[in-house]
C-alpha positions in Angstrom: 90.6 117.6 122.8 88.3 114.6 122.3 86.5 114.4 118.9 82.8 114.0 118.9 81.3 111.4 116.7 78.0 112.1 115.1 75.2 109.7 115.7 73.5 109.5 112.3 71.1 106.6 113.1 69.1 108.7 115.5 68.7 111.5 113.0 67.3 109.3 110.2 63.7 109.7 109.5 61.5 106.9 108.3 60.2 107.6 104.9 56.8 106.5 103.6 57.0 103.6 101.1 57.6 104.6 97.5 54.7 104.4 95.1 54.7 101.1 93.3 56.3 99.0 96.1 54.7 96.1 97.8 53.6 98.2 100.8 51.8 100.6 98.5 48.0 100.0 98.6 47.6 101.1 95.0 49.7 98.2 93.7 47.7 95.7 95.8 44.5 97.0 94.2 46.0 96.7 90.7 47.1 93.1 91.4 43.6 92.2 92.7 42.0 93.7 89.7 43.9 91.6 87.1 41.9 88.8 85.6 43.4 85.4 84.7 42.6 84.2 81.2 42.1 80.5 81.3 41.1 80.1 77.7 43.8 78.9 75.4 43.9 80.1 71.8 44.0 77.6 68.9 47.7 78.4 68.3 48.5 77.7 72.0 46.7 74.3 71.7 48.6 73.5 68.5 51.9 74.4 70.1 51.2 72.3 73.2 50.2 69.3 71.0 53.5 69.7 69.2 55.5 69.8 72.4 53.6 66.7 73.7 54.5 64.8 70.5 58.1 65.9 70.9 58.2 64.7 74.6 56.6 61.4 73.6 59.2 61.0 70.9 61.9 60.8 73.7 59.7 59.1 76.3 61.1 55.9 77.7 59.0 54.1 80.3 60.8 52.7 83.4 61.9 49.1 83.0 61.2 46.6 85.7 63.2 43.4 86.0 61.1 40.3 86.1 61.3 36.5 85.6 59.3 35.4 82.6 58.9 31.8 81.6 58.5 31.5 77.8 58.2 28.4 75.6 61.6 27.4 74.3 60.6 27.8 70.6 59.3 31.3 71.2 62.5 32.3 73.0 64.6 30.7 70.2 62.6 32.7 67.6 63.3 36.0 69.3 67.0 35.1 69.9 67.7 34.1 66.3 68.2 37.7 65.3 70.9 38.2 67.9 71.3 40.7 70.7 68.4 42.8 72.1 65.9 40.0 72.0 64.4 41.2 75.3 63.7 44.6 73.6 62.0 42.8 70.7 59.9 40.8 73.2 58.9 44.0 74.9 58.0 45.7 71.6 55.8 42.7 70.6 54.0 42.8 74.0 53.5 46.6 73.7 51.9 46.2 70.3 49.5 43.7 71.7 48.8 45.9 74.7 48.1 49.0 72.5 45.8 47.0 70.2 43.8 45.7 73.2 43.6 49.2 74.7 42.0 50.5 71.5 39.1 48.0 71.7 
């Protein structure tokens, strides 16, 4: 005797989407009705200012290798303190740049 297998796929019925799913029109209406608040509170602004300060504390601009011709005495003055003279030159130039930008 041959056994008969049930075909369950044919017997399945399609169900309507559950309430609260993407296909539900009521959820779409609720989403459309929500407003977006673009106003930041004073505490949010203070918090964002603190986070910007923290980011700037660790900010390191990209370095670009260049050839720079300096007077020998200026270069000797920066080199007299030892290593990292290029960093000191960069710092001095940045100070002048920031002072000029404030004007």
